[in-house]
Kinemage of the C-alpha trace (Angstrom):
@kinemage 1
@onewidth
@group {chain A} dominant
@subgroup {mainchain}
@vectorlist {calphas} color= white
{ca met a 1} P -8.923 19.812 11.353
{ca ser a 2} L -11.181 17.497 13.418
{ca asp a 3} L -14.652 18.408 14.602
{ca phe a 4} L -13.447 19.029 18.141
{ca gln a 5} L -10.527 21.121 16.912
{ca ala a 6} L -12.957 23.250 14.923
{ca ile a 7} L -14.946 23.890 18.088
{ca asp a 8} L -11.715 24.681 19.926
{ca ala a 9} L -11.033 27.323 17.302
{ca leu a 10} L -14.366 28.947 18.204
{ca leu a 11} L -14.080 28.692 21.979
{ca ala a 12} L -10.330 28.539 22.726
{ca ser a 13} L -11.197 26.642 25.910
{ca ala a 14} L -13.884 24.223 27.041
{ca ser a 15} L -14.516 20.845 28.614
{ca ser a 16} L -15.083 17.630 26.669
{ca asp a 17} L -17.154 15.840 29.314
{ca arg a 18} L -20.763 14.950 28.559
{ca ile a 19} L -22.905 17.860 29.746
{ca pro a 20} L -26.706 18.171 30.035
{ca leu a 21} L -28.127 20.604 27.485
{ca pro a 22} L -29.501 23.921 28.794
{ca pro a 23} L -32.978 25.187 27.848
{ca ala a 24} L -33.543 26.300 24.239
{ca ala a 25} L -33.488 30.038 24.987
{ca glu a 26} L -30.182 29.648 26.847
{ca arg a 27} L -28.625 27.844 23.883
{ca arg a 28} L -29.310 30.774 21.593
{ca arg a 29} L -28.143 33.276 24.208
{ca leu a 30} L -24.806 31.501 24.563
{ca arg a 31} L -24.196 31.461 20.803
{ca glu a 32} L -25.193 35.063 20.274
{ca gly a 33} L -23.183 36.116 23.316
{ca leu a 34} L -20.040 35.117 21.399
{ca asn a 35} L -21.272 36.893 18.235
{ca leu a 36} L -21.379 33.596 16.341
{ca ser a 37} L -23.920 32.976 13.588
{ca arg a 38} L -25.857 29.745 13.218
{ca ala a 39} L -23.933 29.087 10.015
{ca gln a 40} L -20.570 29.338 11.811
{ca leu a 41} L -21.632 26.935 14.536
{ca ala a 42} L -23.273 24.600 12.041
{ca thr a 43} L -20.042 24.394 10.025
{ca ala a 44} L -18.042 23.453 13.107
{ca leu a 45} L -20.588 20.790 14.090
{ca gly a 46} L -21.060 19.432 10.576
{ca val a 47} L -24.804 20.156 10.382
{ca gly a 48} L -27.043 22.687 8.623
{ca ala a 49} L -27.855 26.158 9.968
{ca ser a 50} L -31.556 25.267 10.112
{ca thr a 51} L -30.672 22.294 12.328
{ca val a 52} L -29.014 24.627 14.826
{ca gly a 53} L -32.147 26.794 14.630
{ca gly a 54} L -34.246 23.769 15.528
{ca trp a 55} L -32.084 23.033 18.561
{ca glu a 56} L -32.504 26.644 19.680
{ca ser a 57} L -36.265 26.209 19.344
{ca gly a 58} L -36.525 23.188 21.630
{ca arg a 59} L -35.435 20.124 19.655
{ca asp a 60} L -32.544 18.078 21.074
{ca pro a 61} L -29.751 16.536 19.004
{ca ser a 62} L -28.803 12.922 19.505
{ca gly a 63} L -25.758 10.709 19.192
{ca glu a 64} L -22.262 12.092 18.656
{ca val a 65} L -23.478 15.504 17.461
{ca arg a 66} L -25.235 15.982 20.792
{ca glu a 67} L -21.914 15.603 22.593
{ca lys a 68} L -20.310 18.142 20.257
{ca tyr a 69} L -23.140 20.608 20.807
{ca ala a 70} L -22.989 20.205 24.587
{ca tyr a 71} L -19.227 20.657 24.378
{ca phe a 72} L -19.719 23.968 22.570
{ca leu a 73} L -22.410 25.233 24.962
{ca glu a 74} L -20.329 24.543 28.059
{ca gly a 75} L -17.321 26.253 26.507
{ca ala a 76} L -19.443 29.236 25.486
{ca arg a 77} L -20.780 29.573 29.037
{ca thr a 78} L -17.238 29.491 30.424
{ca lys a 79} L -16.031 32.213 28.085
{ca leu a 80} L -19.013 34.463 28.742
{ca asp a 81} L -18.762 34.040 32.514
{ca ala a 82} L -15.060 34.922 32.355
{ca gly a 83} L -15.811 38.010 30.299
{ca ala a 84} L -18.541 39.120 32.706
{ca ala a 85} L -16.196 38.713 35.681
{ca thr a 86} L -13.597 40.907 34.001
{ca ala a 87} L -16.166 43.560 33.169
{ca thr a 88} L -17.446 43.781 36.783
{ca ala a 89} L -14.044 43.710 38.473
{ca pro a 90} L -13.029 46.895 40.394
{ca val a 91} L -11.178 49.373 38.218
{ca gly a 92} L -8.044 49.148 40.306
{ca asp a 93} L -7.912 45.362 39.837
{ca arg a 94} L -8.139 45.390 36.034
{ca ala a 95} L -4.955 45.374 34.020
{ca asp a 96} L -6.586 47.149 31.091
{ca ala a 97} L -8.271 49.847 33.207
{ca pro a 98} L -7.641 53.393 31.967
{ca ala a 99} L -6.125 56.015 34.221
{ca glu a 100} L -8.454 57.404 36.875
{ca ala a 101} L -8.232 60.871 35.387
{ca asp a 102} L -9.612 59.585 32.067
{ca gln a 103} L -12.625 58.054 33.801
{ca ala a 104} L -13.652 61.145 35.712
{ca val a 105} L -16.192 63.659 34.504
{ca asp a 106} L -14.901 67.246 34.357
{ca thr a 107} L -16.631 68.923 37.280
{ca asp a 108} L -16.269 72.338 35.605
{ca asp a 109} L -19.014 71.332 33.174
{ca val a 110} L -21.281 69.581 35.708
{ca asp a 111} L -24.057 71.580 37.358
{ca ala a 112} L -26.561 70.526 39.975
{ca leu a 113} L -30.183 71.078 38.996
{ca ala a 114} L -32.620 72.783 41.357
{ca ala a 115} L -35.370 70.496 40.076
{ca ala a 116} L -34.947 67.086 38.483
{ca gln a 117} L -35.213 67.010 34.689
{ca pro a 118} L -35.523 64.023 32.300
{ca cys a 119} L -32.159 62.423 31.476
{ca val a 120} L -31.433 62.708 27.746
{ca leu a 121} L -30.185 59.104 27.770
{ca cys a 122} L -32.894 57.206 29.605
{ca gly a 123} L -35.708 59.714 30.224
{ca gln a 124} L -35.712 59.275 34.005
{ca pro a 125} L -35.317 62.207 36.472
{ca ala a 126} L -31.714 63.398 36.755
{ca arg a 127} L -30.255 65.851 39.297
{ca his a 128} L -27.247 67.004 37.264
{ca gln a 129} L -26.495 68.349 33.811
{ca val a 130} L -23.307 68.081 31.748
{ca glu a 131} L -22.619 70.762 29.139
{ca gly a 132} L -26.252 71.835 29.611
{ca phe a 133} L -27.664 68.322 29.072
{ca pro a 134} L -29.617 66.801 32.011
{ca gln a 135} L -28.341 63.287 32.667
{ca his a 136} L -27.202 60.804 35.312
{ca leu a 137} L -23.536 60.910 36.292
{ca asp a 138} L -23.585 57.294 37.435
{ca ser a 139} L -24.218 54.792 34.625
{ca ala a 140} L -25.729 52.442 37.201
{ca glu a 141} L -28.564 54.939 37.723
{ca cys a 142} L -29.057 55.656 34.027
{ca gly a 143} L -31.594 53.320 32.474
{ca ala a 144} L -32.138 51.400 35.755
{ca val a 145} L -35.843 52.190 35.508
{ca glu a 146} L -37.890 51.488 32.361
{ca pro a 147} L -37.425 54.475 29.998
{ca val a 148} L -40.358 56.717 29.194
{ca gln a 149} L -41.982 55.485 25.962
{ca ala a 150} L -43.880 58.596 24.898
{ca glu a 151} L -41.826 61.269 23.223
{ca lys a 152} L -43.464 64.693 23.173
{ca pro a 153} L -42.229 67.786 21.349
{ca val a 154} L -40.295 70.195 23.565
{ca ser a 155} L -41.613 73.736 23.599
{ca glu a 156} L -39.237 76.388 22.266
{ca pro a 157} L -38.622 78.149 25.633
{ca ala a 158} L -37.865 74.836 27.333
{ca ala a 159} L -35.642 73.760 24.483
{ca gln a 160} L -33.669 76.991 24.730
{ca gln a 161} L -33.044 76.289 28.406
{ca thr a 162} L -31.915 72.688 27.910
{ca ser a 163} L -30.385 70.680 25.114
{ca arg a 164} L -30.458 73.109 22.170
{ca gln a 165} L -27.219 74.628 23.508
{ca leu a 166} L -24.313 72.944 21.751
{ca ala a 167} L -21.044 72.362 23.571
{ca pro a 168} L -18.163 74.567 22.345
{ca ala a 169} L -15.712 72.678 20.163
{ca gly a 170} L -12.929 72.883 22.723
{ca arg a 171} L -15.043 71.178 25.387
{ca gln a 172} L -16.544 68.326 23.380
{ca asp a 173} L -13.666 65.990 24.198
{ca arg a 174} L -14.334 66.353 27.933
{ca ala a 175} L -17.975 65.401 27.445
{ca ala a 176} L -16.907 62.384 25.399
{ca arg a 177} L -14.642 61.159 28.188
{ca gly a 178} L -17.427 61.381 30.732
{ca val a 179} L -21.070 60.648 30.091
{ca arg a 180} L -22.512 60.676 26.600
{ca val a 181} L -24.398 63.787 25.459
{ca val a 182} L -27.477 63.148 23.323
{ca pro a 183} L -29.817 65.950 22.139
{ca val a 184} L -33.409 65.918 23.368
{ca gly a 185} L -35.655 64.083 20.907
{ca arg a 186} L -32.987 61.470 20.090
{ca arg a 187} L -33.377 59.255 23.170
{ca val a 188} L -31.057 56.261 23.228
{ca gln a 189} L -33.043 53.033 23.481
{ca ala a 190} L -31.925 50.297 25.814
{ca ala a 191} L -31.513 46.805 24.420
{ca ser a 192} L -34.776 45.821 26.116
{ca asp a 193} L -36.561 48.434 23.981
{ca thr a 194} L -35.660 46.641 20.748
{ca pro a 195} L -36.591 42.960 21.025
{ca asp a 196} L -36.029 40.702 18.043
{ca leu a 197} L -39.677 40.221 17.103
{ca ile a 198} L -38.824 38.378 13.890
{ca gly a 199} L -36.374 35.986 15.515
{ca ser a 200} L -38.752 35.296 18.390
{ca ala a 201} L -41.630 34.527 16.005
{ca val a 202} L -39.492 32.129 13.959
{ca ala a 203} L -38.187 30.345 17.066
{ca ala a 204} L -41.723 30.005 18.461
{ca ala a 205} L -43.044 28.609 15.166
{ca leu a 206} L -40.244 26.048 14.940
{ca ala a 207} L -40.820 25.016 18.548
{ca glu a 208} L -44.570 24.709 18.024
{ca his a 209} L -44.057 22.456 14.997
{ca ala a 210} L -41.225 20.409 16.529
{ca gly a 211} L -38.632 21.773 14.102
{ca asp a 212} L -40.686 20.983 10.986
{ca val a 213} L -39.384 23.681 8.621
{ca glu a 214} L -42.242 23.460 6.101
{ca ala a 215} L -44.975 23.574 8.746
{ca ala a 216} L -43.301 26.444 10.592
{ca thr a 217} L -42.882 28.415 7.369
{ca ala a 218} L -46.537 27.916 6.422
{ca ala a 219} L -47.641 29.121 9.859
{ca leu a 220} L -45.444 32.213 9.651
{ca val a 221} L -46.648 33.089 6.145
{ca lys a 222} L -50.253 32.881 7.361
{ca arg a 223} L -49.575 35.465 10.083
{ca ala a 224} L -47.259 37.696 8.023
{ca ile a 225} L -49.713 40.623 7.764
{ca pro a 226} L -50.574 41.071 11.481
{ca asp a 227} L -46.933 40.452 12.382
{ca ala a 228} L -45.805 43.126 9.906
{ca met a 229} L -48.260 45.602 11.430
{ca ala a 230} L -47.040 44.764 14.942
{ca leu a 231} L -43.466 45.301 13.796
{ca leu a 232} L -44.443 48.627 12.208
{ca asp a 233} L -46.064 49.747 15.467
{ca his a 234} L -42.921 48.790 17.357
{ca thr a 235} L -40.608 50.696 15.015
{ca arg a 236} L -42.908 53.733 15.188
{ca lys a 237} L -42.489 54.132 18.982
{ca gly a 238} L -41.012 57.527 19.700
{ca gly a 239} L -41.487 58.557 16.081
{ca arg a 240} L -41.521 62.241 15.182
{ca tyr a 241} L -44.593 62.043 12.952
{ca asp a 242} L -48.202 61.047 13.463
{ca ile a 243} L -49.977 59.439 10.534
{ca val a 244} L -53.624 59.222 9.496
{ca ala a 245} L -54.360 55.509 9.203
{ca his a 246} L -57.835 55.718 7.615
{ca pro a 247} L -58.039 59.011 5.701
{ca trp a 248} L -60.831 60.158 3.434
{ca leu a 249} L -59.851 59.280 -0.133
{ca pro a 250} L -60.581 61.318 -3.256
{ca glu a 251} L -62.545 59.602 -6.013
{ca ile a 252} L -59.418 59.040 -8.128
{ca leu a 253} L -58.178 56.612 -5.438
{ca arg a 254} L -61.435 54.653 -5.295
{ca lys a 255} L -62.117 51.618 -7.471
{ca gln a 256} L -64.449 52.390 -10.358
{ca thr a 257} L -66.075 48.938 -10.010
{ca ala a 258} L -65.949 46.198 -7.390
{ca arg a 259} L -63.281 44.272 -9.310
{ca gly a 260} L -61.857 47.215 -11.203
{ca ala a 261} L -59.024 49.642 -10.570
{ca asp a 262} L -58.807 53.254 -9.511
{ca gln a 263} L -57.429 56.034 -11.715
{ca ile a 264} L -53.789 55.967 -10.561
{ca trp a 265} L -51.130 54.996 -13.107
{ca glu a 266} L -48.205 53.246 -11.386
{ca ala a 267} L -45.800 53.349 -14.389
{ca arg a 268} L -45.118 49.624 -14.338
{ca pro a 269} L -42.392 48.838 -16.907
{ca lys a 270} L -43.206 46.310 -19.627
{ca trp a 271} L -40.631 47.126 -22.262
{ca thr a 272} L -38.669 45.115 -24.823
{ca arg a 273} L -36.013 46.630 -27.055
{ca pro a 274} L -37.511 46.979 -30.577
{ca glu a 275} L -34.546 45.285 -32.281
{ca val a 276} L -31.029 44.037 -31.663
{ca pro a 277} L -27.965 44.461 -33.894
{ca ala a 278} L -26.910 41.699 -36.297
{ca gly a 279} L -25.115 38.741 -34.764
{ca gln a 280} L -25.613 36.325 -31.920
{ca his a 281} L -25.927 37.905 -28.460
{ca glu a 282} L -25.999 36.317 -25.022
{ca val a 283} L -28.645 37.969 -22.861
{ca thr a 284} L -28.593 37.761 -19.068
{ca ala a 285} L -31.875 38.197 -17.236
{ca leu a 286} L -31.049 39.807 -13.893
{ca asp a 287} L -33.255 39.538 -10.828
{ca ile a 288} L -33.343 42.672 -8.646
{ca asn a 289} L -33.381 41.550 -5.003
{ca gly a 290} L -35.914 42.879 -2.490
{ca ala a 291} L -37.517 45.360 -4.888
{ca tyr a 292} L -40.477 46.210 -2.636
{ca leu a 293} L -38.270 46.194 0.458
{ca ser a 294} L -36.011 48.865 -1.060
{ca ala a 295} L -39.080 50.810 -2.239
{ca leu a 296} L -40.247 51.316 1.365
{ca lys a 297} L -37.812 54.227 1.347
{ca thr a 298} L -39.944 56.738 -0.531
{ca his a 299} L -41.693 60.022 0.193
{ca leu a 300} L -45.015 59.131 1.838
{ca pro a 301} L -47.810 61.572 2.754
{ca leu a 302} L -48.517 61.660 6.482
{ca gly a 303} L -52.042 63.027 6.625
{ca gln a 304} L -55.173 63.226 4.536
{ca leu a 305} L -54.527 64.283 0.951
{ca glu a 306} L -55.412 67.887 0.076
{ca his a 307} L -56.276 69.201 -3.376
{ca ser a 308} L -54.303 71.869 -5.241
{ca thr a 309} L -54.062 73.120 -8.818
{ca gly a 310} L -51.317 74.638 -10.915
{ca asp a 311} L -48.045 73.591 -12.540
{ca his a 312} L -46.022 73.543 -9.330
{ca his a 313} L -44.304 70.778 -7.342
{ca asp a 314} L -43.642 71.163 -3.610
{ca arg a 315} L -40.852 68.771 -2.590
{ca arg a 316} L -42.011 68.908 1.029
{ca arg a 317} L -45.265 67.182 0.067
{ca ala a 318} L -46.140 63.898 -1.624
{ca gly a 319} L -49.157 62.303 -3.213
{ca val a 320} L -50.620 61.859 -6.685
{ca his a 321} L -50.591 64.311 -9.586
{ca leu a 322} L -52.518 64.799 -12.812
{ca ile a 323} L -49.874 65.467 -15.465
{ca thr a 324} L -49.366 65.579 -19.200
{ca pro a 325} L -46.257 63.437 -19.587
{ca pro a 326} L -43.413 64.578 -21.832
{ca val a 327} L -42.630 63.025 -25.209
{ca trp a 328} L -40.120 60.179 -24.864
{ca asp a 329} L -37.691 59.877 -27.776
{ca his a 330} L -35.466 57.070 -26.426
{ca asp a 331} L -37.720 54.021 -26.677
{ca ala a 332} L -35.218 52.290 -28.978
{ca val a 333} L -32.680 51.983 -26.150
{ca leu a 334} L -34.500 52.725 -22.862
{ca pro a 335} L -38.004 52.159 -21.489
{ca asn a 336} L -40.346 55.105 -21.049
{ca pro a 337} L -40.299 56.217 -17.372
{ca ile a 338} L -44.105 56.180 -17.274
{ca gly a 339} L -44.261 52.602 -18.580
{ca asn a 340} L -46.281 51.326 -21.521
{ca arg a 341} L -49.233 53.630 -22.172
{ca asp a 342} L -51.101 53.725 -25.468
{ca glu a 343} L -53.623 56.450 -24.629
{ca pro a 344} L -52.316 60.008 -25.030
{ca gly a 345} L -53.240 62.924 -22.783
{ca pro a 346} L -53.176 63.634 -19.033
{ca leu a 347} L -52.999 60.856 -16.448
{ca trp a 348} L -52.736 60.545 -12.683
{ca val a 349} L -49.234 59.502 -11.590
{ca thr a 350} L -47.603 59.006 -8.201
{ca glu a 351} L -44.925 61.009 -6.442
{ca pro a 352} L -42.014 58.671 -7.404
{ca thr a 353} L -42.991 58.829 -11.100
{ca leu a 354} L -43.274 62.615 -11.064
{ca arg a 355} L -39.946 63.036 -9.273
{ca leu a 356} L -38.259 60.684 -11.753
{ca leu a 357} L -39.617 62.678 -14.700
{ca leu a 358} L -38.497 65.945 -13.114
{ca arg a 359} L -34.968 64.559 -12.622
{ca leu a 360} L -34.770 63.291 -16.191
{ca ser a 361} L -35.849 66.692 -17.525
{ca gly a 362} L -33.173 68.467 -15.508
{ca pro a 363} L -29.688 69.502 -16.640
{ca lys a 364} L -27.999 66.335 -15.333
{ca tyr a 365} L -29.916 64.039 -17.705
{ca gly a 366} L -31.690 66.241 -20.238
{ca leu a 367} L -33.629 63.274 -21.631
{ca cys a 368} L -37.060 64.900 -21.911
{ca asp a 369} L -39.081 68.055 -21.302
{ca pro a 370} L -40.596 68.619 -17.840
{ca pro a 371} L -44.061 67.130 -17.296
{ca glu a 372} L -46.940 69.583 -17.074
{ca ile a 373} L -48.703 69.382 -13.698
{ca his a 374} L -52.428 70.225 -13.780
{ca glu a 375} L -53.614 69.346 -10.265
{ca ser a 376} L -52.475 67.366 -7.243
{ca trp a 377} L -53.697 65.560 -4.130
{ca thr a 378} L -50.872 65.783 -1.571
{ca ser a 379} L -50.002 65.996 2.109
{ca gly a 380} L -46.893 66.878 4.081
{ca ala a 381} L -44.433 64.018 3.596
{ca thr a 382} L -41.229 62.376 4.769
{ca glu a 383} L -38.912 59.850 3.135
{ca gly a 384} L -38.062 58.259 6.477
{ca leu a 385} L -41.529 57.261 7.635
{ca leu a 386} L -40.943 53.511 7.122
{ca glu a 387} L -37.151 53.600 7.395
{ca lys a 388} L -36.834 51.854 10.774
{ca phe a 389} L -39.361 49.259 9.642
{ca arg a 390} L -37.378 48.716 6.427
{ca ile a 391} L -34.041 48.427 8.216
{ca val a 392} L -35.343 45.817 10.684
{ca leu a 393} L -36.669 43.722 7.794
{ca lys a 394} L -33.485 44.196 5.750
{ca asp a 395} L -31.232 43.218 8.676
{ca ala a 396} L -33.334 40.109 9.351
{ca arg a 397} L -33.161 39.218 5.657
{ca asp a 398} L -29.375 39.683 5.592
{ca arg a 399} L -28.926 37.491 8.677
{ca ala a 400} L -31.190 34.810 7.245
{ca ile a 401} L -29.152 34.716 4.025
{ca gly a 402} L -25.880 34.571 5.955
{ca glu a 403} L -27.157 31.749 8.133
{ca asp a 404} L -28.909 29.869 5.314
{ca asp a 405} L -32.150 30.296 7.245
{ca glu a 406} L -34.863 29.800 4.635
{ca val a 407} L -37.655 29.956 7.221
{ca thr a 408} L -36.816 33.509 8.278
{ca leu a 409} L -36.068 34.522 4.688
{ca glu a 410} L -39.517 33.494 3.436
{ca tyr a 411} L -41.224 34.989 6.514
{ca val a 412} L -39.547 38.376 5.988
{ca lys a 413} L -40.341 38.363 2.257
{ca gln a 414} L -44.007 37.707 2.967
{ca met a 415} L -44.070 40.439 5.612
{ca tyr a 416} L -42.952 43.267 3.345
{ca ser a 417} L -44.673 42.074 0.158
{ca lys a 418} L -48.045 41.527 1.854
{ca phe a 419} L -47.655 44.764 3.784
{ca val a 420} L -47.511 46.633 0.477
{ca ser a 421} L -50.246 44.639 -1.271
{ca thr a 422} L -52.782 45.054 1.580
{ca leu a 423} L -52.359 48.797 2.206
{ca gly a 424} L -55.445 49.473 0.116
{ca glu a 425} L -58.977 48.690 1.268
{ca ser a 426} L -58.138 45.102 2.145
{ca asn a 427} L -60.070 42.728 4.373
{ca tyr a 428} L -56.737 41.232 5.433
{ca asn a 429} L -55.295 44.459 6.839
{ca arg a 430} L -57.726 46.835 8.483
{ca glu a 431} L -55.162 48.735 10.524
{ca leu a 432} L -54.029 50.865 7.569
{ca tyr a 433} L -56.185 51.993 4.652
{ca arg a 434} L -53.619 53.972 2.688
{ca thr a 435} L -54.255 53.217 -0.970
{ca asp a 436} L -52.027 56.184 -1.800
{ca trp a 437} L -49.105 54.539 0.047
{ca met a 438} L -49.631 51.286 -1.846
{ca his a 439} L -49.438 53.086 -5.201
{ca leu a 440} L -46.428 55.169 -4.160
{ca ile a 441} L -44.393 52.202 -2.875
{ca arg a 442} L -45.125 50.171 -5.992
{ca ser a 443} L -44.214 53.088 -8.232
{ca gln a 444} L -40.980 53.611 -6.300
{ca ala a 445} L -40.046 50.006 -7.078
{ca phe a 446} L -40.713 50.659 -10.781
{ca ala a 447} L -38.697 53.893 -10.653
{ca asn a 448} L -35.823 52.015 -8.985
{ca leu a 449} L -35.864 49.453 -11.812
{ca trp a 450} L -35.818 52.225 -14.425
{ca thr a 451} L -32.828 53.782 -12.660
{ca lys a 452} L -30.963 50.468 -12.845
{ca ala a 453} L -31.811 50.202 -16.547
{ca phe a 454} L -30.366 53.655 -17.132
{ca lys a 455} L -27.236 52.780 -15.137
{ca ala a 456} L -26.744 49.700 -17.322
{ca tyr a 457} L -27.194 51.795 -20.489
{ca asp a 458} L -24.912 54.554 -19.195
{ca glu a 459} L -22.170 52.012 -18.385
{ca gly a 460} L -22.216 50.603 -21.919
{ca leu a 461} L -24.514 47.593 -21.557
{ca met a 462} L -27.277 46.969 -24.081
{ca val a 463} L -30.612 46.980 -22.259
{ca val a 464} L -32.945 44.404 -23.801
{ca arg a 465} L -35.939 44.177 -21.457
{ca ala a 466} L -37.311 45.768 -18.266
{ca met a 467} L -40.300 44.076 -16.657
{ca gly a 468} L -42.306 44.697 -13.481
{ca thr a 469} L -40.287 45.552 -10.372
{ca asp a 470} L -37.347 43.188 -10.528
{ca glu a 471} L -36.479 41.940 -14.031
{ca leu a 472} L -33.770 43.520 -16.195
{ca his a 473} L -32.307 41.836 -19.298
{ca val a 474} L -28.941 43.066 -20.581
{ca ile a 475} L -26.210 42.209 -23.090
{ca gly a 476} L -22.623 42.759 -22.009
{ca asp a 477} L -20.360 42.457 -18.956
{ca trp a 478} L -22.997 43.193 -16.346
{ca arg a 479} L -20.748 42.152 -13.440
{ca ala a 480} L -18.651 45.258 -14.107
{ca val a 481} L -21.771 47.340 -13.411
{ca phe a 482} L -23.816 45.475 -10.771
{ca pro a 483} L -22.548 43.485 -7.765
{ca glu a 484} L -23.730 39.873 -7.783
{ca gly a 485} L -25.330 38.358 -4.714
{ca arg a 486} L -28.555 38.092 -2.726
{ca gly a 487} L -28.378 41.395 -0.842
{ca val a 488} L -30.839 44.201 -1.591
{ca thr a 489} L -28.079 46.218 -3.293
{ca glu a 490} L -27.058 43.231 -5.440
{ca val a 491} L -28.516 41.274 -8.360
{ca lys a 492} L -28.643 37.595 -9.217
{ca val a 493} L -28.936 35.727 -12.508
{ca lys a 494} L -32.472 34.631 -13.363
{ca asp a 495} L -31.851 33.272 -16.870
{ca val a 496} L -29.314 33.293 -19.720
{ca tyr a 497} L -30.419 32.942 -23.368
{ca thr a 498} L -29.247 33.810 -26.882
{ca val a 499} L -30.846 36.132 -29.451
{ca gly a 500} L -29.865 37.453 -32.874
{ca thr a 501} L -29.275 36.520 -36.517
{ca asp a 502} L -27.026 37.698 -39.313
{ca gln a 503} L -29.298 40.728 -39.809
{ca asp a 504} L -30.898 43.221 -37.477
{ca gln a 505} L -34.091 41.633 -36.222
{ca pro a 506} L -37.038 42.429 -33.983
{ca met a 507} L -36.367 41.505 -30.382
{ca gln a 508} L -38.332 38.465 -29.191
{ca ala a 509} L -38.961 37.490 -25.597
{ca pro a 510} L -37.189 34.329 -24.392
{ca gln a 511} L -39.257 31.200 -24.972
{ca ser a 512} L -38.766 29.502 -21.620
{ca pro a 513} L -37.113 31.666 -18.963
{ca ser a 514} L -36.077 29.841 -15.836
């Protein structure tokens, strides 16, 4: 297949005449309008995905490839214009238009409102309600004005009079055929509410540095912390929970010396199997992708931590706990969930560590006794506090991998890793002083690694080492247990080495891991 035939396969129609190139922003809009990735277009043009990214940031191609690119852009514009014309054509003129009866809203369920109420879709005043939900009947009116940004709790009497009434099962299909019904508090955001902050920052950096990938990456890394905080603020709009950004901290969360540490034990794994069976064994060192990114999904305290005593755990709260850890009798085959600790007695652990110990002491696992809780510093918590933030970063990371976009990939990695590392009392991030969050997110990453080690053991692999947040060494057919790849739910090979002799021997760390 020739280059031009490959483009024909993408566009199905276009013109081959030489065409002036549109502005950079328009080039990206045309590609994304056809749901094509940079990698797909780059393959058809015979260039790299980062090259296409440079063109969409202001650089111009030259020579024959310029003609191919112009050929694609003109064809993309033609297809999009044709699609827009079809979408705006009168219903009666469209061959694929549904019957008029299917388009109509059932008037039996539509009531006029004496006073305008906020539309559950766009937040603007609406004069009608469907199935008890105030909303616009005409989609042209809905969302025509900028939606209300602030989202305030609805009082119970008002809620009883509006959207808390659920449509009877027999009438839900009529609502589905008409306008969409969305409960109050779950406002649908227009596309303009969710700009691609990451993509815009990468495009601007590439444009500023004339497509120089290394210079653009360095600039983005330098601004990763403020950009991460801006992204967090954006994903928190309309959030259900308020957070305390600079709470008072108990002494256990304060550094004992200027360069020292506080009293919180994060349970960082640093474990090597004591010995391996006789014989030669091939060990695969697996790299856990996006360990801190995945760990953003953890129970985080919202407000200032409050003190309590007693051997009791409230799952609605999160924080740090002084516990006496249980005896661990499985060190020959699995790492201790609290990590390597030589000193016996009570220690302060985080919420993820405590919850892991409680699970392992339960009937499903039965691996240890329950930990004894002496006292706690906790606040009301939610597991979804950073979920939107995490999903935006994960989606950007996935797209960057799919498009071979190393600039965005490194930028995203720096955003979430530096976000976690500067949550304490850092001079680089003064918007959030949540040392407790930093410890909890790190500990969640360690708990996630322990869980993967147990999965490997439970599936018949021999676990050899578990280190830090993202390193797991195993013997056996690991591909039957873990999917291989670069996604956050996948693992990739970091190193392969051989251990063992004719007799059982102490396990030694690899001499020169890659």
